[in-house]
A tleap script that builds the chain and sets N, CA, C and O, in Angstrom:
source leaprc.protein.ff14SB
mol = sequence {
  NMET THR TYR VAL HIE ASP ALA ALA THR ASP
  ARG SER ASP LEU VAL VAL LEU ASP ALA ASP
  ASP LEU ALA ALA GLU PRO VAL ALA THR VAL
  HIE LEU PRO THR ARG ALA PRO PHE GLY PHE
  HIE GLY ASN TRP PRO ALA ASP ARG ASP CGLY
}
set mol.1.N position { -0.128 4.513 12.401 }
set mol.1.CA position { 0.472 5.173 10.920 }
set mol.1.C position { -1.515 5.953 11.382 }
set mol.1.O position { -2.502 5.583 12.018 }
set mol.2.N position { -1.258 6.663 10.886 }
set mol.2.CA position { -2.739 7.768 10.541 }
set mol.2.C position { -2.471 8.977 8.892 }
set mol.2.O position { -1.592 9.336 8.108 }
set mol.3.N position { -4.000 9.170 9.205 }
set mol.3.CA position { -4.036 10.275 8.212 }
set mol.3.C position { -4.406 11.180 9.496 }
set mol.3.O position { -5.052 10.919 10.511 }
set mol.4.N position { -3.536 12.720 8.915 }
set mol.4.CA position { -4.329 13.728 9.588 }
set mol.4.C position { -4.566 14.969 9.049 }
set mol.4.O position { -3.764 15.900 8.982 }
set mol.5.N position { -5.760 14.939 8.650 }
set mol.5.CA position { -6.675 16.391 8.000 }
set mol.5.C position { -6.333 17.530 8.308 }
set mol.5.O position { -6.890 17.656 9.398 }
set mol.6.N position { -5.586 18.844 8.035 }
set mol.6.CA position { -5.250 19.814 8.301 }
set mol.6.C position { -6.664 20.889 7.636 }
set mol.6.O position { -6.551 21.228 6.458 }
set mol.7.N position { -8.115 21.447 8.536 }
set mol.7.CA position { -8.939 22.149 7.702 }
set mol.7.C position { -8.206 23.173 6.587 }
set mol.7.O position { -8.381 23.283 5.373 }
set mol.8.N position { -7.187 23.973 7.645 }
set mol.8.CA position { -6.952 25.244 7.824 }
set mol.8.C position { -6.556 25.607 6.431 }
set mol.8.O position { -6.953 26.594 5.812 }
set mol.9.N position { -5.250 24.166 5.771 }
set mol.9.CA position { -4.581 24.137 4.589 }
set mol.9.C position { -5.214 23.283 3.369 }
set mol.9.O position { -4.949 23.199 2.169 }
set mol.10.N position { -6.400 22.546 4.426 }
set mol.10.CA position { -6.681 21.631 3.132 }
set mol.10.C position { -5.853 20.522 2.889 }
set mol.10.O position { -6.147 19.729 1.995 }
set mol.11.N position { -4.587 20.340 3.766 }
set mol.11.CA position { -4.150 19.183 3.032 }
set mol.11.C position { -3.939 18.319 4.279 }
set mol.11.O position { -4.314 18.721 5.381 }
set mol.12.N position { -3.281 17.015 4.091 }
set mol.12.CA position { -2.794 16.003 4.605 }
set mol.12.C position { -1.425 15.338 5.494 }
set mol.12.O position { -0.353 15.310 4.889 }
set mol.13.N position { -1.463 14.945 6.559 }
set mol.13.CA position { 0.242 14.184 6.957 }
set mol.13.C position { -0.127 13.358 7.329 }
set mol.13.O position { -1.174 13.379 7.975 }
set mol.14.N position { 0.703 11.996 7.051 }
set mol.14.CA position { 0.582 10.713 7.088 }
set mol.14.C position { 1.563 11.016 8.707 }
set mol.14.O position { 2.463 11.833 8.902 }
set mol.15.N position { 0.987 10.067 9.602 }
set mol.15.CA position { 1.659 10.908 11.035 }
set mol.15.C position { 1.996 8.899 11.817 }
set mol.15.O position { 0.993 8.188 11.898 }
set mol.16.N position { 3.210 8.369 12.219 }
set mol.16.CA position { 3.673 6.751 12.204 }
set mol.16.C position { 3.985 7.737 13.931 }
set mol.16.O position { 4.728 8.708 14.072 }
set mol.17.N position { 2.970 6.925 15.210 }
set mol.17.CA position { 2.940 7.134 16.483 }
set mol.17.C position { 3.996 5.727 16.657 }
set mol.17.O position { 4.049 4.826 15.819 }
set mol.18.N position { 4.739 5.767 17.827 }
set mol.18.CA position { 5.086 5.277 19.123 }
set mol.18.C position { 3.814 4.198 19.613 }
set mol.18.O position { 2.998 4.371 20.518 }
set mol.19.N position { 3.919 3.349 18.934 }
set mol.19.CA position { 3.099 2.212 20.221 }
set mol.19.C position { 3.030 2.442 21.746 }
set mol.19.O position { 2.071 2.563 22.508 }
set mol.20.N position { 4.059 2.457 21.893 }
set mol.20.CA position { 3.950 2.431 23.042 }
set mol.20.C position { 3.969 2.885 24.223 }
set mol.20.O position { 3.948 2.542 25.405 }
set mol.21.N position { 4.045 4.304 23.128 }
set mol.21.CA position { 3.690 6.235 23.876 }
set mol.21.C position { 2.421 6.732 22.641 }
set mol.21.O position { 2.637 7.422 21.645 }
set mol.22.N position { 1.249 6.211 23.024 }
set mol.22.CA position { 0.606 7.587 21.787 }
set mol.22.C position { 0.342 8.499 22.100 }
set mol.22.O position { -0.538 9.023 21.417 }
set mol.23.N position { 0.925 9.387 23.399 }
set mol.23.CA position { 0.921 11.064 23.725 }
set mol.23.C position { 1.795 11.437 23.442 }
set mol.23.O position { 1.642 12.607 23.093 }
set mol.24.N position { 2.916 11.069 23.350 }
set mol.24.CA position { 4.496 10.774 22.645 }
set mol.24.C position { 4.036 11.804 21.115 }
set mol.24.O position { 2.894 11.841 20.657 }
set mol.25.N position { 5.456 12.702 20.433 }
set mol.25.CA position { 4.836 13.460 19.596 }
set mol.25.C position { 5.708 12.464 18.350 }
set mol.25.O position { 6.727 11.784 18.471 }
set mol.26.N position { 5.025 12.662 17.422 }
set mol.26.CA position { 4.881 11.798 15.954 }
set mol.26.C position { 6.499 11.395 15.636 }
set mol.26.O position { 7.333 12.300 15.609 }
set mol.27.N position { 6.944 9.811 15.369 }
set mol.27.CA position { 8.109 9.470 15.227 }
set mol.27.C position { 7.946 9.876 14.150 }
set mol.27.O position { 9.100 10.303 14.163 }
set mol.28.N position { 7.406 10.320 12.658 }
set mol.28.CA position { 7.545 10.663 11.429 }
set mol.28.C position { 6.636 11.566 11.376 }
set mol.28.O position { 6.064 11.701 12.458 }
set mol.29.N position { 6.285 12.214 10.588 }
set mol.29.CA position { 5.721 12.728 9.170 }
set mol.29.C position { 6.084 13.014 8.231 }
set mol.29.O position { 7.207 13.307 7.821 }
set mol.30.N position { 4.775 12.932 7.621 }
set mol.30.CA position { 5.129 12.701 5.994 }
set mol.30.C position { 4.251 14.073 5.832 }
set mol.30.O position { 3.337 14.263 6.634 }
set mol.31.N position { 4.536 15.093 4.738 }
set mol.31.CA position { 3.613 15.595 4.109 }
set mol.31.C position { 3.575 15.442 3.116 }
set mol.31.O position { 4.476 15.362 2.281 }
set mol.32.N position { 1.892 15.333 2.990 }
set mol.32.CA position { 1.047 15.257 1.818 }
set mol.32.C position { 1.031 15.653 0.472 }
set mol.32.O position { 0.788 14.511 0.081 }
set mol.33.N position { 1.084 16.310 -0.588 }
set mol.33.CA position { 0.924 16.925 -1.470 }
set mol.33.C position { -0.398 17.591 -1.000 }
set mol.33.O position { -0.691 18.686 -0.522 }
set mol.34.N position { -1.240 16.174 -1.426 }
set mol.34.CA position { -2.743 17.104 -1.561 }
set mol.34.C position { -3.848 16.075 0.116 }
set mol.34.O position { -3.454 15.494 1.127 }
set mol.35.N position { -5.070 16.327 -0.391 }
set mol.35.CA position { -5.744 16.333 1.062 }
set mol.35.C position { -6.267 14.598 0.570 }
set mol.35.O position { -6.803 14.180 -0.457 }
set mol.36.N position { -5.693 13.727 2.175 }
set mol.36.CA position { -6.401 12.591 1.594 }
set mol.36.C position { -7.954 11.898 1.875 }
set mol.36.O position { -7.909 11.238 2.914 }
set mol.37.N position { -8.640 11.883 1.551 }
set mol.37.CA position { -10.051 11.655 1.119 }
set mol.37.C position { -10.608 11.378 2.906 }
set mol.37.O position { -10.282 10.373 3.538 }
set mol.38.N position { -11.007 11.891 3.166 }
set mol.38.CA position { -11.812 11.358 4.918 }
set mol.38.C position { -12.532 9.386 4.622 }
set mol.38.O position { -13.491 9.321 3.853 }
set mol.39.N position { -12.177 8.442 5.047 }
set mol.39.CA position { -12.693 7.040 4.863 }
set mol.39.C position { -11.407 6.320 3.623 }
set mol.39.O position { -11.601 5.268 3.014 }
set mol.40.N position { -10.178 7.158 3.485 }
set mol.40.CA position { -10.082 6.599 3.206 }
set mol.40.C position { -8.449 5.757 3.621 }
set mol.40.O position { -7.668 6.418 4.306 }
set mol.41.N position { -8.051 4.427 3.209 }
set mol.41.CA position { -7.112 3.548 3.882 }
set mol.41.C position { -6.741 2.830 3.160 }
set mol.41.O position { -7.039 2.906 1.968 }
set mol.42.N position { -5.720 1.600 3.817 }
set mol.42.CA position { -5.014 0.703 3.001 }
set mol.42.C position { -4.735 -0.576 3.075 }
set mol.42.O position { -5.076 -0.848 4.226 }
set mol.43.N position { -4.218 -1.824 2.454 }
set mol.43.CA position { -5.092 -2.805 2.986 }
set mol.43.C position { -3.920 -3.164 3.079 }
set mol.43.O position { -2.979 -2.550 2.574 }
set mol.44.N position { -3.757 -5.010 4.247 }
set mol.44.CA position { -2.025 -5.573 3.499 }
set mol.44.C position { -2.998 -6.883 2.550 }
set mol.44.O position { -4.061 -7.492 2.672 }
set mol.45.N position { -1.816 -6.804 1.573 }
set mol.45.CA position { -1.471 -7.776 0.789 }
set mol.45.C position { -1.671 -9.517 1.504 }
set mol.45.O position { -1.496 -9.743 2.701 }
set mol.46.N position { -2.035 -10.516 0.553 }
set mol.46.CA position { -1.992 -11.612 1.628 }
set mol.46.C position { -1.030 -12.217 1.141 }
set mol.46.O position { -0.912 -12.104 -0.079 }
set mol.47.N position { -0.015 -13.056 1.870 }
set mol.47.CA position { 1.422 -13.721 2.521 }
set mol.47.C position { 1.813 -14.431 0.873 }
set mol.47.O position { 1.099 -15.385 0.563 }
set mol.48.N position { 2.848 -14.020 -0.111 }
set mol.48.CA position { 2.431 -15.070 -1.482 }
set mol.48.C position { 3.425 -16.465 -0.925 }
set mol.48.O position { 3.441 -17.416 -1.707 }
set mol.49.N position { 4.191 -16.602 0.303 }
set mol.49.CA position { 4.996 -17.049 0.385 }
set mol.49.C position { 4.164 -18.466 0.800 }
set mol.49.O position { 4.462 -19.608 0.450 }
set mol.50.N position { 2.709 -17.923 1.896 }
set mol.50.CA position { 2.284 -19.105 2.609 }
set mol.50.C position { 1.429 -19.558 1.472 }
set mol.50.O position { 0.786 -20.605 1.562 }
savepdb mol mol.pdb
quit
């Protein structure tokens, strides 16, 4: 997954890629209502069962 910024519209998409074929078309694209800021990222929470 990655964010893609479109400078022409100042909007961002969350794009899901196929890890086995990064050159292929995206598996899914989520159009976000606003631009994701540069440097935006997520975190994985700690495993609560371990």
